[in-house]
C-alpha positions in Angstrom: 15.4 -4.9 -10.0 13.8 -4.6 -14.0 10.8 -2.2 -13.5 8.4 -4.4 -13.4 10.1 -6.2 -10.2 10.0 -1.8 -9.1 6.4 -1.9 -9.9 5.5 -4.7 -7.7 7.7 -3.5 -4.7 6.0 0.3 -5.3 2.8 -1.1 -5.4 3.7 -3.1 -2.1 4.4 -0.1 0.1 2.4 0.1 3.5 0.1 3.1 4.0 2.8 5.8 5.3 0.0 6.8 8.5 0.3 2.8 9.6 3.4 2.5 12.6 5.3 -0.7 11.7 6.1 -2.9 14.6 9.2 -3.9 12.8 11.1 -1.6 10.1 14.3 -3.5 8.4 16.5 -1.4 6.5 19.3 -1.7 4.4 20.1 -5.2 5.7 22.8 -7.6 3.9 23.0 -10.8 5.2 26.7 -12.7 4.9 28.7 -15.1 7.0 31.8 -13.9 6.7 32.4 -13.1 2.2 29.6 -14.8 1.7 26.5 -12.8 1.3 23.4 -13.8 1.4 20.8 -11.1 0.9 21.8 -7.8 0.5 19.6 -3.9 0.6 16.3 -5.9 2.7 14.0 -3.0 3.0 10.3 -3.9 4.9 8.4 -2.8 7.5 6.1 -5.3 9.8 2.6 -4.0 10.0 0.6 -4.5 13.4 -2.2 -7.1 12.6 -1.1 -8.8 9.7 0.5 -11.8 8.5 3.4 -11.8 6.7 4.9 -15.0 5.0 8.7 -15.0 3.8 9.3 -17.1 1.1 11.9 -18.2 -1.8 14.0 -20.9 -3.1 15.8 -23.1 -1.8 18.8 -21.3 -0.2 17.4 -17.7 -0.5 17.9 -16.8 2.8 14.7 -17.6 4.5 15.6 -19.2 8.2 18.5 -16.9 8.2 16.8 -13.3 7.6 14.1 -15.1 10.4 17.2 -15.2 12.6 18.0 -11.6 11.9 14.5 -10.3 13.0 14.6 -12.2 16.5 18.7 -11.2 18.0 19.8 -14.5 17.4 22.1 -13.2 13.8 23.3 -9.9 14.0 24.0 -8.2 10.1 26.7 -7.1 8.2 25.3 -3.6 7.4 21.7 -2.4 8.1 19.3 -2.4 10.8 15.9 -3.9 12.0 14.3 -1.8 14.7 11.6 -2.2 16.6 9.9 0.4 17.3 13.0 3.5 16.8 15.3 1.3 19.2 17.2 -0.5 16.2 17.7 -4.4 18.0 21.9 -5.0 18.0 22.8 -1.1 18.5 20.8 -1.6 21.8 22.0 -1.8 25.4 22.2 -5.5 26.8 19.0 -4.3 28.9 17.2 -2.6 26.0 17.9 -5.2 24.6 16.4 -7.6 26.6 13.3 -5.8 26.6 12.8 -5.5 23.6 13.5 -9.5 22.4 10.6 -9.9 25.5 7.8 -8.3 23.0 7.4 -11.4 20.6 7.3 -14.8 20.6 9.0 -17.4 18.5 8.7 -21.1 17.3 10.8 -23.2 15.8 10.7 -25.5 13.4 10.7 -28.4 14.7 8.8 -26.7 18.0 12.0 -26.7 20.6 9.6 -28.5 23.4 12.0 -29.0 26.3 11.2 -33.3 26.4 12.2 -32.9 30.2 9.3 -30.6 30.9 5.7 -31.3 30.8 3.7 -29.2 27.8 2.5 -26.8 30.6 5.9 -26.5 32.1 7.1 -25.7 29.3 4.7 -23.0 28.4 5.3 -21.4 32.3 9.3 -21.7 31.7 9.0 -17.8 29.8 6.1 -16.4 32.8 8.7 -17.7 35.3 11.4 -16.1 33.8 10.2 -13.1 33.1 7.2 -12.2 34.9 6.2 -12.3 38.9 3.1 -14.1 38.8 2.5 -16.5 41.3 3.2 -19.9 40.9 -0.8 -20.5 40.8 -0.9 -17.7 38.5 1.0 -18.9 35.9 -0.5 -22.5 35.2 -3.5 -20.5 35.1 -1.9 -18.4 32.5 -0.5 -21.7 30.5 -3.9 -24.0 31.4 -5.5 -20.4 29.3 -2.8 -20.5 26.3 -3.1 -23.9 26.0 -7.3 -23.8 25.0 -6.3 -21.3 22.8 -4.6 -23.2 20.6 -6.6 -26.3 20.9 -4.4 -27.9 23.4 -6.3 -27.8 26.6 -6.5 -31.8 27.9 -2.5 -31.4 27.4 -1.0 -29.3 30.5 0.2 -32.7 31.6 1.7 -34.4 28.8 4.9 -34.8 28.0 6.1 -33.6 24.4 7.1 -37.3 22.7 3.2 -38.2 23.3 2.6 -35.4 21.0 2.1 -35.7 17.1 3.2 -33.9 15.2 0.9 -31.1 14.7 -0.3 -31.2 18.1 3.8 -30.0 19.3 3.2 -26.7 16.9 0.9 -25.6 18.8 2.1 -26.2 22.5 4.7 -24.2 20.5 3.0 -21.8 20.1 1.5 -21.5 22.8 4.6 -20.6 24.7 5.4 -18.5 22.3 2.5 -16.4 23.5 2.8 -17.0 26.7 3.7 -13.1 26.9 1.4 -11.6 25.6 3.6 -10.7 22.3 2.1 -8.1 19.9 4.3 -9.9 17.3 4.8 -13.8 17.5 7.3 -15.2 14.4 7.0 -19.1 13.5 9.5 -20.7 11.3 8.4 -23.4 8.6 4.7 -24.1 10.7 3.3 -26.5 8.2 6.9 -28.4 7.6 6.4 -31.5 8.5 2.0 -31.6 8.5 -0.7 -33.9 7.1 -2.8 -31.4 4.8 -5.4 -32.0 7.8 -3.3 -31.2 10.3 -1.8 -27.7 8.7 -5.8 -26.5 7.8 -5.7 -26.8 11.2 -2.8 -25.0 12.6 -4.0 -22.1 9.2 -6.9 -22.2 11.5 -5.0 -21.3 14.6 -2.4 -18.3 12.4 -6.2 -16.7 10.8 -7.4 -17.1 15.2 -4.6 -14.8 16.6 -4.2 -12.4 13.8 -8.3 -11.8 13.7 -9.3 -12.4 17.3 -5.7 -11.5 19.0 -5.0 -8.8 16.9 -1.0 -10.8 17.1 0.7 -9.6 14.2 2.8 -13.3 12.3 5.3 -13.5 10.3 6.1 -16.8 9.3 8.7 -18.6 6.9 7.0 -21.0 4.5 7.7 -22.5 1.1 4.5 -23.9 1.3 1.9 -22.3 -0.9 -1.6 -23.4 0.4 -1.1 -22.5 3.7 0.6 -18.8 2.5 -2.7 -18.0 -0.2 -4.9 -18.7 3.3 -2.8 -17.0 5.3 -0.8 -14.7 4.1 -1.6 -10.5 3.8 1.1 -9.7 2.8 4.6 -12.0 1.1 8.6 -11.1 0.2 9.9 -12.7 -1.8 13.5 -13.7 -1.5 15.7 -14.2 -4.7 18.5 -16.9 -4.3 20.2 -15.1 -8.1 19.7 -11.3 -7.2 20.3 -11.6 -3.5 17.8 -9.8 -2.5 14.1 -8.7 -1.6 12.4 -8.6 -5.8 8.5 -8.5 -4.5 6.5 -7.3 -1.8 2.6 -7.6 -1.7 -0.8 -9.6 -1.1 0.2 -13.2 -2.6 -2.6 -13.5 -5.6 -1.3 -9.8 -6.9 2.2 -11.4 -6.8 1.2 -14.9 -8.7 -1.0 -12.7 -11.0 1.2 -9.7 -11.8 4.2 -10.5 -10.2 7.9 -10.1 -11.4 8.4 -13.5 -13.6 10.5 -15.5 -11.2 8.0 -14.2 -8.4 5.0 -15.8 -10.7 6.7 -18.8 -11.4 7.4 -19.5 -7.9 4.0 -19.1 -7.0 2.1 -21.1 -9.9 3.9 -24.3 -9.0 0.0 -24.9 -7.8 -3.2 -24.0 -10.1 -5.1 -20.6 -9.1 -8.6 -21.2 -8.7 -11.4 -20.3 -11.2 -12.6 -17.7 -9.1 -8.8 -16.1 -9.0 -8.8 -15.7 -13.1 -12.1 -14.5 -13.5 -11.3 -11.5 -10.6 
């Protein structure tokens, strides 16, 4: 990593007084002998929107799978507080997995259930709430994401943007402090994408939910992300971590090139 890259990473280092929700330490991801990314070292801070981006095949979704317990690292740690997700006993790991919500790229709603039943499912599996309480909470979560009238709807009747919102409502079912979103804007038209960005900002600003999103949509990244983690496919490691607009102005050359696919606004160039 060159001096400019080191400077970008150093400048983006989180304040030591902030206690991270998640700490990734010396993480190496691999499929057999094939290394995808190595020596990843970063924190997820409370109340932020952290975007994960990079070129095609760099390992964005693979990193997400490591963060949510679906794929064990070849080396390194994923720490929730001071607890290692992959070294924890089964019962403790189960508890850790309930501290965050996840939405997958296509929503992954159960087609045999109504939208409301999809949202109630985590409550039925992991809480002692009775049926009336589950329904009340599910209706509240759907209203929160702008789907107040969709409790009895079938997932197949929803638009792409509505399915994404329903998936987010389900991810919020247990009131987690942290949610992971895999390509939330993928396949959406510009208006639906903008509405989803507004929802993500609402989660951060009003509910104080920490959001980690994998995305290649630059407009969404610049709109909602407090920090951007950039994974480089060639060097197979992270090459920048910081506010997206700062990285576009003064980050490593490859990161600037990636982020300048859209021209900067006049306001940005004048600041």
